Structures are given as C-alpha cells and as structure tokens.
C-alpha positions as CSV (number, residue, x, y, z in Angstrom):
1,X,-0.6,-0.3,0.1
2,X,1.0,3.2,-0.8
3,X,0.0,6.7,0.6
4,X,-0.1,9.9,-1.2
5,X,0.1,12.7,0.6
6,X,-1.3,17.0,-0.4
7,X,-1.2,19.9,1.1
8,X,-5.0,20.4,3.1
9,X,-7.2,22.9,1.9
10,X,-11.0,22.4,2.0
11,X,-14.0,24.6,0.4
12,X,-17.5,24.7,2.2
13,X,-20.8,25.9,-0.9
14,X,-24.1,26.8,0.9
15,X,-26.4,26.9,-1.3
16,X,-30.2,27.9,-1.2
17,X,-32.6,24.7,-2.5
18,X,-35.8,27.3,-2.7
19,X,-35.6,29.3,-6.0
20,X,-35.3,33.2,-5.4
21,X,-37.6,33.3,-2.0
22,X,-40.3,31.3,-3.4
23,X,-41.9,28.5,-2.1
24,X,-40.5,26.4,-5.1
25,X,-38.3,24.0,-4.4
26,X,-35.9,22.9,-6.5
27,X,-34.5,18.9,-6.2
28,X,-31.2,18.1,-4.7
29,X,-30.4,15.5,-7.7
30,X,-31.1,18.5,-10.3
31,X,-28.2,19.9,-8.3
32,X,-26.1,17.2,-8.4
33,X,-26.8,16.8,-12.5
34,X,-25.6,20.5,-12.7
35,X,-22.5,19.2,-10.4
36,X,-21.3,16.2,-13.0
37,X,-22.0,18.4,-15.7
38,X,-20.2,21.2,-15.1
39,X,-16.9,18.5,-13.4
40,X,-17.5,16.6,-16.8
41,X,-16.9,20.5,-18.9
42,X,-13.8,20.5,-16.4
43,X,-12.0,17.3,-17.1
44,X,-12.7,17.4,-20.6
45,X,-11.0,21.3,-21.0
46,X,-8.5,21.7,-18.0
47,X,-7.6,18.3,-17.5
48,X,-9.2,19.1,-13.7
49,X,-11.2,16.5,-11.5
50,X,-13.2,17.9,-8.3
51,X,-14.6,15.8,-6.3
52,X,-18.0,16.8,-5.0
53,X,-19.7,15.5,-1.0
54,X,-23.6,17.2,-1.3
55,X,-25.1,16.8,2.1
56,X,-28.5,17.9,2.6
57,X,-28.9,21.0,5.9
58,X,-31.2,23.2,6.7
59,X,-30.2,27.1,7.6
60,X,-32.3,29.0,10.5
61,X,-32.3,32.0,11.2
62,X,-35.6,33.2,13.1
63,X,-38.5,32.2,11.0
64,X,-37.0,31.0,8.2
65,X,-36.5,27.3,7.9
66,X,-34.7,26.8,4.1
67,X,-33.5,23.4,2.6
68,X,-29.9,24.4,1.5
69,X,-27.2,21.5,0.4
70,X,-23.2,21.6,1.0
71,X,-21.9,20.9,-1.4
72,X,-18.1,19.5,0.3
73,X,-14.4,20.5,-1.9
74,X,-11.2,18.7,-0.5
75,X,-7.7,18.5,-2.2
76,X,-7.5,14.9,-3.0
77,X,-5.0,13.3,-3.0
78,X,-5.4,11.7,-6.1
79,X,-6.4,14.6,-8.3
80,X,-3.7,17.5,-6.6
81,X,-4.9,20.8,-7.5
82,X,-2.7,24.1,-6.8
83,X,-5.2,26.7,-4.0
84,X,-5.4,29.1,-6.5
85,X,-6.5,26.8,-9.2
86,X,-9.0,24.9,-6.6
87,X,-10.1,28.0,-5.2
88,X,-10.8,29.6,-8.6
89,X,-12.9,26.5,-9.7
90,X,-14.9,26.6,-7.0
91,X,-16.0,29.6,-7.2
92,X,-16.6,29.6,-10.6
93,X,-19.1,26.5,-9.9
94,X,-20.1,28.1,-6.7
95,X,-21.6,30.9,-9.4
96,X,-23.0,28.8,-12.3
97,X,-25.3,26.7,-9.4
98,X,-25.7,30.0,-8.4
99,X,-27.1,32.0,-11.7
100,X,-28.6,28.5,-12.5
101,X,-31.2,27.5,-9.5
102,X,-31.7,31.6,-9.3
103,X,-29.7,32.3,-5.6
104,X,-29.3,35.6,-5.2
105,X,-26.7,34.7,-2.1
106,X,-24.5,31.8,-1.6
107,X,-21.5,31.1,0.7
108,X,-18.5,30.0,0.4
109,X,-16.0,28.5,3.1
110,X,-13.1,27.6,2.5
111,X,-10.0,26.8,5.5
112,X,-9.3,31.0,5.4
113,X,-11.3,32.6,4.3
114,X,-15.5,33.0,3.9
115,X,-17.0,34.6,0.8
116,X,-20.5,35.3,-0.3
117,X,-21.7,36.0,-3.2
118,X,-24.1,38.4,-3.4
119,X,-26.8,40.2,-7.0
120,X,-28.6,42.0,-4.4
121,X,-29.6,43.5,-0.6
122,X,-32.6,41.8,0.3
123,X,-33.2,39.5,2.5
124,X,-35.2,36.3,3.1
125,X,-38.8,38.4,3.9
126,X,-39.4,35.5,6.7
127,X,-35.9,37.0,9.2
128,X,-37.7,40.1,9.9
129,X,-41.1,38.8,10.6
C-alpha cells in the first residue's frame, strides 16, 4: 500500500434549494446533475477533477427555515491542485450554480476565508418577521 500526501485545503458551498425567495423548491438531484455536467466540462477542457460531497442541511434564522445543500470539496490527493486553481474553480462552480438555480446569494467557506456572492441586498422576508 502507498500513502499519497497533499496540502490540505477545503471548501464548502452552501446554497439554498428555494427558487429565489419563493416556496418553489429545486431537487437535490437537479443540483447533482448540474454539478456532474460542470465536472465533465472541467475534465474535458482542463483535465481538472473536482470531487464533491453533497449534503442536505437546513439554514435557520429567526422564522427562516430553508432547505440547503452543502457541497464540500477537499484537495483530493489523487487529483492534486494548487490552492489558487482549487479556489478559482470552486468559485466558478458556485457562481454557475447560483445563476442556474436563481439564488440571490451563496456562501463559500474556505479554511482561510469565507466569501459571499450576492446579486442584491434584499433578504428573505421570513428573517425579519
């Protein structure tokens, strides 16, 4: 058996399943299909492999209780990437998902910083109820 080491860095995209601020929900499967399609593009165009772990979660803030997905990434030793390349591609995937699934904002948490991508300042009306 061999052991392969890589520098440790990770990222988590947190994205809502609700279309905008409506009650209409996207499915987890539709996100997975979009991620896989994006991954295929990265593999074909850049020979870049970005493995994802997709988890269900709920964001709770006052009267907001919204189903979300956490999409987690690590610096996978089998397909090592430089930190800048890793972050750039996770950011691009996050923006792609944000636009495709009509989200006003998403958060990408890295081990050294947290980024929020936002289209407008408005927030879910349930937070202030």
